[in-house]
C-alpha positions in Angstrom: -39.1 196.5 -73.6 -37.5 194.3 -72.2 -39.8 192.0 -69.8 -39.5 192.8 -66.4 -36.7 190.6 -64.3 -38.5 187.4 -63.3 -38.8 186.7 -59.9 -36.8 184.0 -58.2 -38.6 181.6 -56.0 -36.6 180.0 -52.9 -37.4 176.3 -51.3 -37.5 178.4 -48.1 -39.7 180.5 -48.7 -42.4 177.7 -49.2 -46.1 178.2 -47.4 -49.0 175.6 -48.2 -51.7 177.1 -49.7 -54.5 178.6 -47.2 -57.0 176.3 -48.7 -58.3 172.8 -49.1 -59.7 172.1 -52.8 -62.6 170.0 -51.8 -63.7 169.2 -55.3 -63.3 170.6 -59.0 -65.9 170.6 -61.8 -65.1 171.6 -65.6 -67.0 172.4 -68.4 -64.7 172.9 -72.1 -66.7 174.4 -74.7 -64.0 174.0 -77.5 -63.7 176.5 -80.1 -60.2 177.2 -81.6 -60.2 180.9 -81.4 -63.1 181.3 -78.2 -62.9 178.0 -75.5 -64.7 178.4 -72.9 -64.4 176.8 -69.6 -66.4 176.9 -66.9 -65.2 175.8 -63.4 -66.7 175.2 -59.9 -64.4 174.1 -57.4 -65.6 173.5 -53.6 -62.5 175.9 -51.2 -62.4 175.3 -47.7 -60.1 176.5 -45.2 -56.9 174.8 -44.0 -56.2 175.6 -40.5 -53.0 174.4 -40.8 -52.1 177.3 -43.0 -50.7 180.7 -42.5 -52.8 183.7 -42.9 -52.7 184.8 -46.7 -55.0 186.8 -49.4 -57.1 184.6 -51.8 -54.7 184.1 -54.6 -55.5 181.9 -57.9 -53.1 181.8 -61.0 -54.4 182.9 -64.2 -52.2 184.0 -67.1 -53.6 184.6 -70.4 -57.5 183.9 -70.0 -60.0 186.4 -69.7 -62.6 186.2 -67.1 -66.1 186.1 -68.1 -67.3 186.2 -64.7 -66.7 184.8 -61.2 -69.3 183.9 -58.1 -68.6 182.9 -54.7 -71.8 180.7 -53.4 -74.0 182.3 -56.2 -73.1 185.9 -55.9 -71.2 187.7 -58.6 -68.0 189.1 -57.6 -65.1 191.6 -59.0 -61.6 190.0 -58.5 -58.3 192.2 -58.9 -57.0 190.8 -62.1 -52.9 190.7 -61.9 -50.9 189.2 -65.1 -50.2 186.1 -62.3 -53.6 185.5 -61.5 -56.5 187.2 -59.1 -57.4 188.1 -56.0 -60.7 188.2 -54.3 -62.0 188.5 -50.8 -63.8 185.3 -49.8 -65.9 184.1 -46.8 -64.3 183.1 -43.6 -66.0 179.8 -44.0 -66.0 177.2 -46.7 -67.4 178.7 -50.2 -68.1 177.3 -53.9 -66.0 179.5 -56.3 -67.6 179.5 -59.9 -65.7 181.2 -62.9 -66.2 181.2 -66.5 -62.8 182.2 -68.7 -62.1 182.4 -72.8 -59.1 181.1 -74.1 -57.7 180.6 -77.7 -55.6 177.3 -78.4 -55.2 178.1 -81.7 -52.7 180.8 -81.1 -51.2 179.1 -78.1 -47.9 178.3 -79.8 -46.2 177.8 -76.5 -47.4 174.3 -76.4 -48.3 174.7 -72.4 -52.0 174.9 -71.7 -54.8 173.8 -73.8 -53.2 174.4 -77.4 -54.0 172.9 -80.8 -51.5 170.8 -82.5 -53.2 169.6 -86.2 -56.8 170.2 -85.4 -56.5 168.2 -82.2 -57.2 170.2 -78.8 -54.5 168.8 -76.1 -52.9 170.3 -73.0 -49.7 170.0 -71.4 -50.1 171.1 -68.1 -46.4 170.5 -66.1 -45.1 172.4 -64.5 -47.5 175.1 -64.7 -49.5 174.8 -67.5 -53.1 174.6 -66.0 -53.0 178.3 -64.9 -53.0 179.0 -68.4 -56.4 177.1 -69.0 -58.1 178.6 -65.9 -58.0 180.2 -62.9 -56.6 177.8 -60.1 -54.3 177.5 -57.4 -51.8 175.9 -59.7 -49.5 174.3 -57.5 -48.7 170.8 -56.6 -49.2 170.5 -52.8 -52.9 171.6 -53.7 -54.7 168.2 -54.7 -58.2 167.3 -55.6 -60.9 165.1 -57.4 -61.8 166.3 -60.9 -64.9 165.9 -63.3 -64.7 167.0 -66.4 -67.3 167.6 -69.1 -66.1 168.0 -72.8 -68.3 169.9 -75.5 -67.0 169.9 -79.2 -68.4 168.0 -82.5 -65.0 166.0 -83.0 -65.2 162.3 -82.0 -63.1 161.3 -79.6 -63.3 163.6 -76.5 -60.7 162.0 -73.7 -60.1 163.3 -70.1 -58.0 162.1 -67.0 -59.8 159.4 -64.6 -62.7 157.0 -65.9 -65.8 157.6 -68.2 -68.9 158.6 -66.9 -71.2 159.3 -69.9 -71.4 160.4 -73.2 -73.9 161.6 -76.3 -73.6 163.5 -79.1 -71.1 166.0 -78.9 -70.3 165.5 -75.3 -68.3 163.3 -73.1 -67.7 163.1 -69.0 -65.1 162.3 -67.3 -64.4 161.5 -63.5 -61.1 161.4 -61.9 -61.4 159.4 -58.2 -58.0 160.0 -57.3 -57.0 163.3 -56.0 -54.5 165.2 -58.3 -52.8 167.9 -58.6 -53.8 170.7 -61.4 -50.3 170.1 -63.5 -51.5 166.3 -64.0 -54.5 167.5 -65.5 -55.2 166.7 -69.0 -57.5 166.8 -72.1 -57.3 165.3 -75.6 -59.9 165.9 -78.1 -59.8 165.4 -82.1 -60.4 162.9 -84.7 -58.2 159.8 -83.8 -58.4 156.2 -84.0 -57.6 153.4 -81.3 -55.2 150.8 -80.8 -57.2 148.7 -78.3 -56.6 146.1 -76.0 -56.9 144.7 -72.3 -54.7 143.7 -69.6 -56.2 141.8 -66.3 -54.3 142.9 -63.1 -53.0 140.2 -60.3 -56.1 141.5 -58.3 -58.4 140.4 -61.3 -59.8 144.0 -62.6 -60.1 144.4 -66.2 -58.5 147.1 -68.0 -59.0 149.0 -71.4 -56.4 150.2 -72.9 -56.3 152.1 -76.2 -53.5 153.9 -77.9 -54.9 156.6 -79.8 -53.4 158.1 -82.9 -53.8 160.0 -86.0 -55.7 158.1 -89.3 -52.8 156.3 -90.8 -51.1 155.9 -87.7 -53.1 153.0 -86.6 -49.7 150.5 -87.7 -47.5 151.6 -85.2 -49.1 151.0 -82.1 -48.3 147.3 -81.6 -45.1 148.0 -80.0 -46.1 150.9 -77.5 -49.0 148.6 -76.6 -46.8 145.4 -75.4 -44.2 147.9 -74.1 -47.2 149.0 -71.5 -48.4 145.8 -70.7 -45.2 144.8 -69.9 -44.7 147.9 -67.5 -48.0 146.9 -66.0 -46.6 143.5 -65.6 -43.2 144.4 -64.2 -44.6 146.9 -61.7 -46.8 144.3 -59.8 -44.3 141.6 -59.8 -41.4 144.0 -58.6 -43.1 146.5 -56.3 -46.4 145.3 -56.2 -48.4 148.2 -57.6 -51.7 147.9 -59.0 -53.2 150.2 -61.5 -56.3 151.8 -60.4 -58.5 153.0 -63.2 -60.7 151.2 -65.3 -59.1 152.8 -68.2 -55.7 153.4 -69.5 -55.2 156.0 -72.6 -52.3 157.2 -74.3 -52.7 159.6 -77.4 -49.9 160.5 -79.6 -49.2 164.4 -80.2 -47.1 165.6 -83.3 -46.5 169.2 -81.0 -45.1 168.4 -77.8 -42.2 169.9 -76.0 -41.1 166.8 -74.0 -41.1 162.9 -74.4 -44.4 162.2 -72.7 -46.3 163.4 -69.7 -48.0 161.0 -67.1 -51.2 162.4 -67.0 -53.1 160.3 -64.8 -54.9 157.7 -66.7 -54.4 160.0 -70.4 -50.8 159.9 -70.7 -49.7 162.7 -73.8 -46.9 160.9 -75.7 -45.0 162.9 -78.3 -45.7 160.5 -81.9 -41.5 160.3 -81.7 -41.9 158.1 -78.3 -44.9 156.4 -79.0 -45.4 155.3 -82.9 -43.1 152.4 -84.7 -43.2 149.9 -87.3 -39.9 148.1 -88.1 -39.6 149.7 -91.4 -39.9 153.7 -90.1 -38.0 153.0 -86.1 -35.0 152.1 -85.7 -34.0 149.3 -82.8 -33.1 152.4 -80.3 -36.3 153.9 -81.2 -38.0 150.9 -80.2 -35.7 150.6 -77.1 -36.3 154.2 -76.1 -40.4 153.9 -76.6 -40.4 150.7 -74.2 -38.3 153.1 -71.7 -40.6 155.9 -72.2 -44.0 153.9 -71.8 -42.8 152.5 -68.5 -41.4 155.6 -66.9 -44.6 157.5 -67.5 -46.7 154.3 -66.6 -44.8 153.7 -63.2 -45.2 157.6 -62.5 -49.3 156.3 -61.6 -47.2 155.7 -58.2 -44.2 157.8 -58.2 -45.5 160.7 -59.3 -49.3 160.6 -59.2 -50.5 158.6 -56.5 -47.7 160.6 -54.6 -46.4 163.9 -56.2 -44.2 166.3 -55.2 -45.1 168.7 -52.4 -43.5 172.1 -54.3 -41.2 172.2 -57.6 -38.0 172.0 -55.7 -39.0 168.5 -55.0 -39.2 167.6 -58.5 -36.3 164.9 -58.3 -38.4 162.6 -55.8 -41.1 162.2 -58.7 -38.1 162.0 -61.6 -35.3 160.5 -60.1 -37.0 157.8 -58.6 -38.9 157.4 -61.9 -35.7 157.2 -63.9 -34.3 155.2 -61.3 -37.6 152.7 -61.8 -37.3 152.6 -65.4 -33.6 151.8 -65.6 -34.4 148.9 -63.5 -37.7 147.9 -65.9 -35.2 147.8 -69.0 -32.1 145.8 -67.4 -34.5 143.1 -66.3 -35.9 143.1 -70.1 -32.5 143.3 -71.9 -28.3 143.5 -70.8 -28.0 144.7 -67.5 -24.8 145.4 -68.3 -25.2 147.3 -71.4 -27.8 149.5 -70.0 -25.7 150.4 -66.9 -23.0 151.3 -69.7 -25.5 153.3 -71.7 -26.7 154.8 -68.6 -23.1 155.9 -67.5 -22.3 157.4 -70.9 -25.3 159.5 -71.3 -24.6 160.7 -67.6 -21.0 161.5 -68.1 -22.2 163.4 -71.6 -25.0 165.4 -70.2 -24.9 165.6 -66.5 -21.3 165.9 -66.0 -20.7 168.9 -68.1 -23.7 170.5 -66.6 -22.4 169.7 -63.3 -19.1 171.2 -63.9 -20.5 174.5 -65.7 -22.5 177.7 -65.0 -25.7 175.9 -65.1 -24.5 173.4 -62.4 -27.5 172.7 -59.4 -28.2 170.6 -56.5 -30.3 167.7 -57.1 -32.7 169.7 -54.9 -32.4 173.3 -56.1 -32.8 176.1 -53.9 -34.0 178.6 -56.0 -35.2 179.2 -59.6 -36.9 181.5 -61.9 -38.7 179.5 -64.4 -39.6 176.2 -63.4 -39.3 174.9 -66.7 -35.3 175.3 -66.7 -34.9 173.0 -64.3 -36.3 169.5 -66.0 -32.5 168.7 -66.4 -30.1 166.1 -66.3 -29.1 166.5 -62.7 -32.7 166.4 -61.7 -33.6 163.2 -63.9 -30.2 161.6 -64.4 -28.1 162.4 -61.5 -31.3 162.1 -59.2 -31.6 158.3 -60.5 -28.0 157.5 -59.6 -28.4 159.2 -55.9 -31.6 156.3 -55.6 -29.3 153.8 -56.8 -26.8 154.8 -54.3 -29.3 154.4 -51.7 -30.4 151.1 -53.0 -26.8 150.0 -52.7 -26.0 151.0 -48.9 -29.1 149.6 -47.8 -29.1 146.4 -49.9 -32.2 144.9 -52.1 -34.4 143.6 -49.3 -33.9 146.9 -47.1 -34.5 149.1 -50.2 -37.7 146.6 -51.4 -38.9 147.2 -47.6 -38.4 151.2 -47.3 -40.5 151.4 -51.1 -43.5 149.5 -49.6 -43.8 151.7 -46.7 -43.3 154.9 -48.9 -46.0 153.7 -50.8 -48.3 152.7 -47.2 -47.4 156.0 -45.7 -47.6 158.4 -48.6 -50.0 157.5 -50.6 -52.2 160.3 -51.2 -49.8 163.0 -50.2 -47.9 165.9 -51.7 -44.0 164.6 -50.3 -40.3 166.5 -50.0 -36.9 164.5 -49.5 -37.3 165.0 -46.1 -40.0 162.2 -46.4 -38.6 160.3 -48.8 -35.2 159.9 -46.5 -37.4 159.4 -43.5 -38.8 156.3 -44.4 -35.3 154.4 -45.4 -34.4 155.9 -41.9 -37.5 154.4 -40.3 -37.1 151.3 -42.8 -33.4 150.6 -42.0 -32.4 152.1 -39.0 -29.7 154.3 -40.6 -29.2 157.9 -40.1 -29.4 159.5 -43.5 -28.4 163.0 -42.8 -25.4 162.9 -44.3 -26.4 160.9 -47.4 -29.1 164.5 -47.6 -25.9 166.5 -49.2 -26.5 164.2 -52.2 -29.6 166.3 -52.9 -28.5 169.7 -51.4 -24.7 169.5 -53.2 -24.0 170.9 -56.7 -21.2 169.6 -58.4 -19.5 166.1 -59.0 -17.3 164.8 -56.4 -13.7 163.9 -57.4 -12.1 160.7 -56.2 -8.5 160.2 -55.7 -6.6 156.9 -54.8 -3.6 156.2 -53.3 -2.5 152.5 -52.7 -0.2 150.7 -50.4 0.9 147.1 -50.3 2.3 145.6 -47.0 2.8 142.0 -46.3 -0.4 140.7 -47.4 -2.4 144.0 -46.7 -3.6 146.0 -49.5 -4.9 149.6 -48.7 -6.9 152.0 -50.5 -6.9 155.6 -49.1 -9.7 158.1 -50.9 -9.7 161.3 -50.8 -12.9 163.0 -52.0 -13.1 166.7 -53.1 -16.1 168.3 -54.8 -15.1 171.7 -56.7 -17.0 174.7 -56.0 -19.9 175.3 -57.9 -22.2 178.9 -58.8 -23.5 180.1 -55.2 -21.6 177.3 -53.4 -17.7 177.7 -53.3 -17.3 175.0 -50.2 -18.6 171.5 -49.6 -18.9 169.1 -47.1 -17.6 165.5 -47.7 -20.7 163.3 -49.1 -21.7 159.6 -48.1 -20.1 157.6 -51.4 -20.4 153.8 -51.9 -17.3 152.5 -53.9 -17.7 149.0 -55.4 -14.0 147.6 -55.1 -13.0 144.1 -56.5 -9.4 143.0 -56.4 -8.2 140.3 -58.8 -5.1 138.5 -58.5 -1.8 138.4 -61.0 -3.7 135.5 -63.1 -7.0 137.7 -63.7 -8.8 135.9 -60.9 -11.1 137.8 -58.5 -9.2 137.5 -55.4 -11.7 139.6 -53.4 -15.2 139.7 -55.0 -17.0 142.9 -55.3 -17.2 144.6 -51.7 -19.2 147.9 -50.9 -17.4 150.2 -49.0 -18.8 153.5 -47.6 -17.1 156.5 -47.6 -18.6 159.1 -45.2 -14.9 161.2 -44.7 -13.0 163.6 -46.5 -10.3 160.8 -46.1 -10.5 157.6 -45.5 -8.7 154.2 -45.7 -9.7 150.5 -46.5 -7.3 147.1 -45.8 -8.2 143.9 -47.7 -6.2 141.3 -45.8 -5.1 137.7 -46.2 -3.7 137.9 -49.5 -1.2 136.4 -51.3 0.2 138.8 -54.1 -0.2 142.2 -54.7 -3.7 142.4 -56.5 -4.7 145.1 -59.2 -8.1 146.9 -57.9 -11.2 147.2 -59.9 -12.0 150.5 -58.6 -15.7 151.7 -58.8 -17.7 148.7 -60.2 -20.6 149.0 -61.8 -20.6 152.7 -61.4 -21.3 152.7 -57.6 -21.5 156.4 -57.5 -21.7 159.6 -59.6 -17.6 160.7 -59.3 -15.0 161.2 -61.1 -12.4 158.8 -60.3 -8.8 160.3 -60.8 -5.7 157.7 -60.6 -3.2 157.3 -62.3 -3.1 154.3 -64.1 -0.4 152.8 -66.1 -1.9 151.5 -69.4 -0.6 148.2 -68.9 -3.3 147.7 -65.9 -6.0 149.3 -68.1 -5.1 146.9 -70.8 -5.2 143.7 -67.9 -8.9 145.2 -66.7 -10.3 145.2 -70.0 -9.0 141.8 -70.5 -9.6 139.8 -67.3 -12.0 142.2 -65.4 -15.4 140.5 -64.3 -17.1 143.6 -63.9 -18.5 144.7 -67.6 -18.8 148.7 -66.5 -15.0 148.5 -65.7 -14.1 146.2 -68.6 -15.7 149.0 -71.1 -14.2 151.8 -68.7 -10.6 150.4 -69.0 -11.1 150.7 -73.2 -12.7 153.5 -72.9 -9.8 155.2 -70.5 -7.0 153.8 -73.1 -9.0 155.3 -76.3 -9.2 158.7 -74.3 -5.9 158.6 -73.1 -4.8 157.6 -76.9 -6.4 160.3 -78.2 -5.5 163.2 -75.7 -1.9 162.2 -76.6 -2.9 162.7 -80.5 -4.4 165.6 -80.3 -1.8 167.2 -77.5 1.7 165.8 -78.9 0.7 164.6 -82.0 1.3 161.1 -81.3 0.1 158.0 -83.4 -2.9 155.9 -82.8 -2.0 153.4 -79.6 -1.6 149.9 -81.4 -1.3 148.4 -78.3 -5.0 149.5 -77.3 -6.2 148.6 -80.3 -4.6 144.8 -80.0 -6.5 144.6 -76.6 -9.4 145.3 -78.2 -9.2 143.6 -80.7 -9.0 140.3 -78.7 -12.0 141.2 -76.5 -14.0 141.5 -80.0 -13.1 137.9 -81.1 -15.0 136.6 -78.1 -18.1 135.4 -79.2 -19.3 134.3 -75.5 -19.7 138.3 -75.2 -22.9 139.8 -75.8 -22.9 141.4 -79.6 -24.2 144.4 -78.0 -21.4 144.9 -75.5 -18.7 144.5 -78.0 -20.7 147.2 -80.0 -20.0 149.7 -77.3 -16.3 148.4 -76.6 -15.8 149.5 -80.8 -17.3 153.1 -79.6 -15.0 156.1 -78.9 -15.2 158.7 -76.6 -17.4 161.7 -77.8 -15.5 164.9 -79.3 -17.4 167.0 -76.4 -16.0 164.0 -73.8 -12.5 164.9 -75.2 -13.1 168.6 -75.1 -13.9 168.6 -71.7 -10.9 165.9 -70.6 -8.5 168.8 -72.2 -10.2 171.5 -70.5 -9.7 169.8 -66.8 -5.7 169.6 -68.2 -5.4 173.2 -68.7 -5.3 172.6 -72.3 -7.8 174.9 -74.5 -9.5 172.3 -76.8 -8.9 172.5 -80.6 -12.5 171.2 -82.3 -10.8 170.7 -85.3 -7.8 168.8 -83.9 -9.9 166.5 -81.7 -12.0 165.9 -85.1 -8.8 165.1 -86.6 -7.8 163.2 -84.2 -11.0 161.1 -83.8 -11.4 160.3 -87.7 -7.6 158.9 -87.4 -8.2 156.3 -84.8 -11.4 155.0 -86.2 -9.3 154.4 -89.7 -6.4 153.1 -87.5 -9.2 150.9 -86.3 -10.8 149.8 -89.8 -7.3 148.6 -90.7 -6.2 147.1 -87.8 -9.8 145.1 -87.4 -9.9 144.3 -91.2 -8.9 140.6 -91.2 -11.8 140.3 -88.7 -14.7 142.2 -89.9 -16.1 139.5 -91.7 -16.6 137.3 -88.9 -17.7 140.2 -86.9 -20.2 140.9 -89.6 -21.2 136.9 -89.8 -21.5 136.8 -86.3 -24.1 139.9 -86.8 -26.3 138.2 -89.1 -29.8 138.3 -88.0 -31.4 135.1 -89.9 -35.4 135.3 -88.3 -38.1 138.1 -89.2 -37.5 141.5 -87.4 -38.0 142.0 -83.9 -36.6 144.8 -81.2 -35.4 142.4 -78.6 -32.1 142.3 -77.1 -30.8 139.6 -79.1 -31.4 140.8 -82.5 -30.8 144.7 -81.6 -27.3 143.4 -80.2 -26.4 141.6 -83.4 -27.8 144.4 -85.3 -25.6 147.5 -82.9 -22.8 145.0 -83.6 -23.5 145.3 -87.3 -23.8 148.7 -87.6 -20.1 149.2 -85.9 -18.6 146.8 -88.2 -20.0 148.5 -91.2 -18.6 152.1 -90.0 -15.1 150.8 -90.0 -15.5 148.7 -93.1 -16.9 152.1 -95.1 -13.4 153.5 -94.3 -11.9 150.8 -96.1 -14.4 150.3 -99.4 -15.5 153.9 -99.3 -19.2 152.6 -99.0 -19.6 149.9 -101.2 -20.7 147.6 -98.2 -23.3 150.8 -96.9 -24.6 151.3 -100.4 -25.6 147.7 -100.7 -26.7 147.3 -97.6 -29.2 150.3 -98.2 -30.4 149.1 -101.0 -31.1 145.4 -99.6 -32.6 146.8 -96.5 -36.1 145.7 -95.1 -35.9 147.6 -91.9 -34.9 151.2 -90.8 -32.4 150.0 -88.1 -30.2 148.8 -91.5 -31.4 151.1 -93.5 -30.3 154.3 -91.4 -26.8 152.7 -90.4 -26.0 152.7 -94.1 -27.3 155.9 -95.0 -25.1 157.1 -92.0 -21.9 155.6 -92.8 -22.6 156.8 -96.5 -22.8 160.8 -95.2 -19.7 160.3 -93.2 -18.0 158.9 -96.2 -19.2 161.7 -98.6 -20.7 159.2 -100.3 -24.6 159.7 -99.7 -26.1 162.6 -102.4 -28.1 159.3 -104.5 -28.9 157.6 -101.2 -30.5 160.9 -99.5 -32.5 161.9 -102.2 -33.9 158.0 -102.6 -34.5 158.0 -98.3 -36.5 161.6 -99.2 -38.3 160.2 -101.7 -39.3 156.8 -100.2 -40.5 159.0 -96.6 -41.4 162.5 -97.1 -44.9 161.7 -96.0 -43.6 160.2 -92.7 -42.8 163.3 -90.5 -41.0 161.1 -87.9 -38.7 159.5 -90.7 -37.8 162.7 -92.2 -36.8 163.9 -88.8 -34.1 161.6 -89.1 -33.3 162.7 -92.9 -32.9 166.2 -91.4 -31.0 165.3 -88.3 -28.7 162.5 -89.9 -27.4 165.0 -92.8 -26.1 167.4 -90.0 -24.8 165.3 -87.1 -23.1 162.8 -89.3 -21.9 165.7 -91.7 -18.0 166.8 -92.5 -17.8 169.4 -89.7 -16.9 172.0 -92.2 -20.0 171.5 -94.1 -21.9 171.5 -91.4 -23.3 175.0 -90.6 -24.2 175.6 -94.5 -26.0 172.5 -94.4 -27.9 173.0 -91.5 -28.7 176.7 -92.7 -29.9 175.1 -96.4 -32.0 172.6 -94.2 -33.7 175.6 -92.2 -34.8 176.5 -96.1 -36.3 173.5 -97.3 -39.9 173.4 -97.5 -40.6 170.4 -95.0 -38.8 172.4 -92.3 -41.4 173.0 -89.8 -39.4 175.0 -87.5 -42.6 175.8 -84.9 -42.4 171.8 -84.7 -40.0 171.0 -81.8 -39.2 167.7 -83.6 -38.2 169.3 -86.5 -36.8 172.6 -84.8 -34.4 169.7 -82.7 -33.6 167.4 -85.7 -31.8 170.4 -87.5 -30.4 172.9 -84.7 -30.3 170.3 -82.0 -28.2 168.3 -84.6 -26.2 171.0 -85.3 -25.3 171.8 -81.5 -24.6 167.8 -81.7 -21.6 168.1 -84.6 -19.2 169.0 -82.1 -16.2 170.5 -84.9 -19.3 171.6 -86.7 -21.4 173.8 -84.2 -17.3 175.3 -83.0 -16.3 176.0 -86.9 -14.1 178.8 -86.4 -16.1 181.3 -88.7 -18.8 181.2 -85.8 -21.3 180.5 -88.0 -22.8 177.4 -86.1 -23.1 180.1 -83.4 -24.6 182.4 -85.6 -27.1 180.4 -87.0 -28.6 178.5 -83.8 -28.6 182.2 -82.2 -30.6 183.4 -85.0 -33.3 180.8 -84.8 -33.5 180.6 -80.8 -34.5 184.5 -81.2 -37.1 183.8 -83.9 -38.7 180.4 -81.7 -38.9 182.3 -78.5 -41.6 184.5 -78.6 -43.6 181.5 -80.1 -42.2 178.4 -77.7 -40.1 179.5 -74.5 -39.5 176.2 -73.3 -38.0 174.6 -76.0 -35.6 177.8 -77.0 -34.7 178.0 -73.6 -33.5 174.2 -73.2 -31.6 174.6 -76.5 -29.9 177.5 -75.3 -27.5 174.8 -73.4 -25.4 174.7 -76.3 -23.5 177.6 -75.3 -23.2 176.6 -71.5 -19.3 175.6 -72.0 -18.3 178.5 -73.9 -15.4 179.5 -71.7 -14.2 176.5 -72.2 -12.7 177.6 -75.8 -10.0 179.4 -77.5 -10.6 183.5 -76.8 -11.5 183.7 -80.6 -14.6 181.4 -80.3 -15.4 182.5 -76.9 -16.0 185.8 -77.8 -18.0 184.5 -81.0 -20.2 182.7 -78.3 -20.6 185.5 -75.9 -21.4 187.8 -78.4 -24.2 185.6 -79.5 -25.4 185.2 -76.1 -25.8 188.6 -75.5 -27.1 189.6 -78.7 -29.6 187.0 -77.3 -30.3 188.2 -73.7 -30.4 191.9 -75.4 -33.7 190.9 -77.2 -36.8 193.0 -76.3 -39.6 190.8 -74.7 -37.3 188.2 -74.3 -39.6 184.9 -72.5 -38.6 184.5 -68.8 -37.4 181.0 -69.4 -34.9 182.0 -71.7 -33.7 185.4 -69.9 -32.8 183.0 -67.1 -31.2 180.5 -68.7 -28.9 182.8 -71.0 -28.2 185.1 -67.9 -26.9 181.9 -65.9 -24.7 180.8 -68.6 -23.0 184.3 -69.1 -22.8 184.7 -65.2 
């Protein structure tokens, strides 16, 4: 039988819990199949809450006994929790439950990973540990005792005592249950210390499995940089005596910000030059910063309910983006963030999974850890900062920290702080939180006797459940260039509030060339018919790095669309214009590497769909390859010079300067491989002394179909390193010839090292297949069938990872009728599965709807 239809939860139905939790004491007696948890919780009625039954969440836990003020009680047990009659005043609830961590394959609650006990409680995992009001607005101080024969026993807060087989911890800061954490195992630590600006010394540790101690130094450096940055930029000090990070192999997400005990997917913290690429190092730096910044924007101030998830995640993503921009290239970081937004969030906004930054309802909250909540949520924060200015933003953020420290806050609380700090009315701006979809911004121009006028029109297309959209506040950064390429009008922030609105620039001596949406000042689609000559002019002269890159991207996109749709030849004019940029040695190598990148095949499919053309994945792939071949031939005379500029003559460091050079070098090698069949790549692979060079060479050889020996050598060299082997698995599919990708993925699922129960390894193979656009959409449907087969196999064990990977099918209606039918068949096969999890059931239902 299929599970009963999941219940829909609505934002409008929110009501506070009827009791305050004054104190929580937990004792864990750990055993793989029979862990006992003793809880002692002090409750007191909340006079401000409506009358309600006393209900505690609990799933997959066996109640041994329960008492109220020492008297045994017999609660009513349901699959979702328990109900019990309670006294009118304050009372002490005690319970003993039993769970089986070794059998917990969903990786939520308390589970085991390679002999280590660990927890993941966000969003609703604590209810799988013991009975508790598992909701983010219930905050309390926790004291924890762990009893185990394992050597390292960790929990939140500060250590208060330990002995043979036990340890005790106390977290003095009230927190919701989703921030609870426990880790126990045979671990080694990489220690350090940090002295806060007020003089308090904090003990820092990164805990890893034996053998991984040599991969912790970068993570520790990133942590200390994060602590310094948050003090200097936002005045936020760390507030406990210790800060622990633990690397865990089996983890559904990147990392988790549990108070004082951050738990990380191993891939998000372990790195050495030999095993991690420059991109891995930067990602680790960013994720460590993100989780540390949550200490204030997520922990000290949390969200009232899960509908407010964007309040902590969008704000913290924006903070980690600022951090990376300050440490590295701000221009490159902005381009990368926008490219990621367009690749992940725009399709979400334009398909069946569209939802507001703050959703109005959900069935399974795990399905709303999305690009809309995170990346678009960060863009909303960025727009707010642009509208009020840096000084006012800092003032409002200080007020937010002061006013809501210790609170479970809402979007209304957040916006009210800005209204009080700046005097602005943000009621219209709030629509960014409540309206789904990406606004489309069209523009008309007029020139009359020294006055240049831009008239903008905004339209947000219908999305599921929201057919009609009201105008939003859109900050539009505009600069004007004179005919000789100079700045006629420096960047001006226009504030659009109406459906159609005009802005005039007066006193100009000649008709300017506009540079619109500089820095990507709002997450919108700019619809403007721009002649290729004007885009080439902006590519050559625009002072805004983002718009310079975007002009090149637009030229490449239009050229590729002409090739796909009309059979045109590669655009030599654009390639020549790009070549002039590449020769400019004053430009950041990382920026020039980005300029060499072509639009993704999924992006081209979306553009074709918007133009009313049914995308053909094979034609898209062939045209992209033809364009890259044309670039290689045209740039051949300059490749030696570019490669020389990309050389690093110093010991390896994952800093911005060296990483930028290696990024340019990798882009040059990819072009050279199209000319020499892989000779340069093979030489680089043989000589590489770091993973960035080794992997970029291997990627080029796979794409050239010349990697058999190198793949075997890479496997033999790294078969003992699980994270590097994830690269080996994924790269063979992501970079494979699309015609071979489904069969290659299927073969790799039979490899002895394919541990499909490990989320990293599962994503390395099946996630890579979904990323190979023409391979996944192979005309036989083999990619669809293979992914569906494995999702059905994974769902009973790990619903969260299964549901998230179903999003590979979200654009199914975009393609030809044959592919649509094959994808729909696989979606319906998944939906019809008996016992399908509520996570996957909701996701597939939304995609099919």
